[in-house]
C-alpha positions as MATLAB code, in Angstrom:
seq = 'QVQLVESGGGLVEAGGSLRLSCAASGSIVSINAMGWYRQAPGKQRELVARITSRGSTNYDDSVKGRFTISRDSPKNTVYLQMNSLKPEDTAVYYCNHLQLGMNYWGKGTLVTVSS';
ca = [
     118.950  103.605   89.459;
     116.401  104.313   92.241;
     116.115  102.594   95.499;
     113.122  102.273   97.622;
     112.731  101.792  101.242;
     109.338  101.011  102.981;
     108.316  101.191  106.402;
     105.225  101.264  108.402;
     103.651   97.455  107.928;
     102.419   95.455  110.704;
      99.671   93.553  112.483;
      96.242   95.888  113.125;
      92.645   94.943  114.185;
      90.046   95.284  111.536;
      88.743   98.934  111.710;
      92.352  100.171  113.096;
      94.873  102.295  110.752;
      98.226  101.945  109.561;
     100.344  104.548  107.554;
     103.182  103.291  105.347;
     105.944  105.295  104.111;
     108.326  104.783  101.104;
     111.556  107.067  100.572;
     113.098  107.050   97.232;
     116.904  107.758   96.518;
     119.199  107.886   93.817;
     118.820  109.408   89.898;
     115.283  110.988   90.358;
     114.122  112.808   87.614;
     111.401  115.542   88.606;
     108.346  114.071   86.179;
     107.704  110.650   87.786;
     105.019  108.879   89.733;
     104.861  106.905   93.089;
     102.507  104.466   94.282;
     101.727  101.295   96.196;
     100.825   97.855   95.108;
      99.829   94.911   97.055;
     100.070   91.286   97.026;
      97.939   88.955   98.674;
      98.774   85.144   99.131;
      97.841   83.472   95.794;
      96.915   86.608   94.191;
      98.348   88.589   91.547;
     100.217   91.956   92.484;
      97.525   95.119   92.223;
      97.595   98.630   92.300;
      96.109  100.350   95.396;
      97.037  104.026   94.919;
      99.484  106.121   92.735;
     100.144  109.780   92.868;
     101.918  111.687   90.276;
     104.541  114.466   90.548;
     101.854  116.933   89.894;
      99.614  115.574   92.529;
      97.314  113.569   90.458;
      96.051  110.426   92.220;
      93.980  107.466   91.474;
      93.082  104.634   93.683;
      91.647  100.884   93.345;
      87.677  101.199   93.980;
      88.507   98.723   96.757;
      90.209  101.052   98.995;
      88.464  104.522   97.572;
      87.256  106.366  100.788;
      89.667  104.605  103.140;
      92.844  105.012  102.030;
      95.129  108.281  101.373;
      98.150  108.526   99.159;
     100.248  111.579   99.510;
     103.926  112.610   98.703;
     106.506  114.964  100.118;
     108.082  115.944   96.783;
     111.548  117.455   98.195;
     111.843  114.300  100.493;
     111.033  111.787   97.531;
     108.826  110.219   99.894;
     105.222  108.811   99.292;
     102.870  107.937  102.074;
      99.724  105.853  102.395;
      97.293  106.257  105.033;
      95.161  103.537  105.731;
      91.785  103.591  107.664;
      88.760  101.365  108.546;
      91.264   98.533  107.291;
      89.565   95.170  106.659;
      91.089   91.878  106.652;
      90.911   91.390  103.066;
      93.487   94.367  103.110;
      95.966   91.644  104.352;
      98.987   91.833  101.808;
     102.461   92.663  101.395;
     102.657   96.412  100.162;
     105.027   97.158   97.457;
     106.264  101.037   96.864;
     106.663  101.541   93.143;
     108.298  104.431   91.399;
     108.023  105.082   87.631;
     110.074  107.468   85.834;
     111.451  107.360   82.059;
     109.162  104.446   81.204;
     110.933  102.386   83.978;
     109.646  100.801   87.241;
     111.556  100.423   90.424;
     110.110   98.316   93.446;
     110.866   98.386   97.149;
     111.144   95.082   98.945;
     107.410   95.135  100.304;
     106.262   95.643  103.890;
     103.598   92.962  105.519;
     100.136   94.305  106.510;
      97.938   91.898  108.412;
      94.463   92.965  109.433;
      92.999   90.604  112.047;
      89.219   90.098  112.218;
];
């Protein structure tokens, strides 16, 4: 089992920045991927960004150039630096950890961007 604890959500004005963090603990294997998903009211959960244990990244087109995902592998922690935030970025952001074909999820942290 893997446990994920997110932090860093909150309320910010459009154009502002936030940094999300997610710490993983438990039975973690070296080959894995960590990422962030988000779910806005009335919408499906969608991938925002993902980073593998080798450092490969991918982003949703809507956040490219504004968001940066990074990880501290020894600490099993992943970060999402969000800049130039827009009201449409408002959502609950969920941390995800994928290993051995299993997905693990955090409880989510709310990001609200006011216009």
